[in-house]
C-alpha positions as CSV (number, residue, x, y, z in Angstrom):
1,X,41.2,26.9,10.7
2,X,38.3,24.7,10.2
3,X,35.6,25.7,7.3
4,X,32.2,24.4,7.5
5,X,30.9,22.7,4.4
6,X,27.6,24.3,3.1
7,X,24.3,22.3,3.8
8,X,23.3,20.9,0.4
9,X,20.0,22.3,-0.9
10,X,18.0,18.9,-0.4
11,X,19.1,18.9,3.5
12,X,18.2,22.6,3.8
13,X,14.7,21.9,1.6
14,X,13.8,18.7,3.7
15,X,14.7,20.9,7.0
16,X,12.6,23.8,6.1
17,X,9.9,21.9,4.8
18,X,9.8,19.6,7.9
19,X,9.5,23.1,10.3
20,X,6.9,24.3,7.9
21,X,4.7,21.2,8.4
22,X,5.1,21.2,12.0
23,X,3.8,24.6,12.1
24,X,0.8,23.8,10.1
25,X,-0.4,21.0,12.3
26,X,1.9,17.9,11.3
27,X,4.0,15.7,13.9
28,X,7.4,14.5,12.4
29,X,7.6,10.8,12.6
30,X,10.8,10.1,10.4
31,X,13.2,12.0,7.9
32,X,14.8,9.9,5.3
33,X,12.9,6.9,6.1
34,X,14.5,3.7,4.2
35,X,12.4,0.8,3.2
36,X,13.3,-1.8,0.9
37,X,11.6,-0.6,-2.2
38,X,13.1,3.0,-1.4
39,X,13.8,6.1,0.5
40,X,10.7,8.5,2.0
41,X,12.1,12.1,2.6
42,X,9.6,12.7,5.3
43,X,6.9,10.8,7.3
44,X,4.4,12.8,9.2
45,X,1.1,12.6,11.1
46,X,-1.6,15.2,10.1
47,X,-2.8,15.6,13.7
48,X,-6.3,16.8,13.1
49,X,-7.2,13.9,10.6
50,X,-4.9,11.0,12.1
51,X,-3.6,10.7,8.6
52,X,0.0,9.3,7.8
53,X,1.4,11.5,5.4
54,X,4.5,10.5,3.1
55,X,6.0,13.7,1.8
56,X,8.3,14.0,-1.1
57,X,10.2,17.3,-0.7
58,X,11.6,19.0,-4.0
59,X,13.8,21.8,-3.4
60,X,16.0,24.2,-5.9
61,X,18.5,26.9,-5.1
62,X,17.9,29.8,-7.7
63,X,20.7,31.8,-8.9
64,X,20.0,35.5,-9.4
65,X,20.4,35.5,-12.9
66,X,18.0,32.5,-13.5
67,X,15.5,33.3,-16.2
68,X,13.2,30.7,-15.7
69,X,12.2,29.8,-12.0
70,X,10.5,26.4,-12.5
71,X,8.3,25.1,-9.5
72,X,10.5,21.9,-8.2
73,X,7.5,20.0,-8.1
74,X,7.4,19.8,-11.9
75,X,10.2,17.4,-11.4
76,X,8.1,14.4,-9.9
77,X,7.8,12.3,-12.8
78,X,5.2,9.5,-13.4
79,X,8.1,6.9,-12.5
80,X,8.4,8.8,-9.2
81,X,4.6,8.8,-8.5
82,X,4.7,5.3,-8.9
83,X,7.7,4.7,-6.4
84,X,5.7,7.0,-4.2
85,X,2.6,4.7,-4.4
86,X,4.9,1.5,-4.0
87,X,6.4,3.2,-0.6
88,X,2.8,3.9,0.6
89,X,1.9,0.4,0.2
90,X,5.1,-0.8,2.1
91,X,3.9,2.1,4.9
92,X,0.5,0.5,5.2
93,X,2.1,-3.3,5.7
94,X,3.9,-2.0,8.8
95,X,1.8,-2.7,11.9
96,X,1.9,0.9,13.4
97,X,0.3,2.3,10.5
98,X,-2.1,-0.7,9.0
99,X,-5.3,0.8,10.2
100,X,-4.4,4.4,9.6
101,X,-5.4,6.5,6.1
102,X,-2.0,7.1,4.0
103,X,-1.9,10.2,1.7
104,X,1.2,11.4,-0.4
105,X,2.0,14.9,-0.5
106,X,4.6,16.9,-1.6
107,X,6.4,20.1,-0.7
108,X,8.3,22.5,-3.0
109,X,11.0,24.7,-1.3
110,X,12.6,27.4,-3.5
111,X,15.5,29.3,-2.2
112,X,15.3,32.6,-3.8
113,X,18.4,35.0,-4.2
114,X,18.6,37.8,-1.6
115,X,15.8,36.0,0.5
116,X,16.3,35.2,4.0
117,X,13.4,32.7,4.4
118,X,12.4,30.4,1.3
119,X,9.3,29.9,-0.5
120,X,7.3,27.1,0.6
121,X,4.4,25.4,-1.2
122,X,2.4,22.2,0.4
123,X,0.6,20.1,-2.3
124,X,-1.6,17.6,-0.3
125,X,-2.7,14.6,-1.9
126,X,-1.0,15.5,-5.3
127,X,0.0,11.8,-5.8
128,X,-3.1,9.6,-5.9
129,X,-3.9,6.2,-5.7
130,X,-4.3,5.0,-9.5
């Protein structure tokens, strides 16, 4: 008998974030886009504004006895923010996106015990240009 290995929390998180964003007016361009300077979790187009959006997905699977349930977004450090800005500059250099506005968002995905669907929070523009 074959057993299925459960998907990792980050794969489930990226898929949940992608579905959430699609329901909220975004078109998915790429998932796990590799560039020389790093990887982008999700690259999307915000349909109403035409903005290219780099999305950092942070997911956590909380145990039933977890005393503290810190939002996964808290793990985006200053170093990670700098990396995301570098990735945004890399996207801006691509001819297909050179004339488009670019924004960096984050999506927090929390898999809670006993809940069928995860709790998702979208943080538009949470990483600025500075």
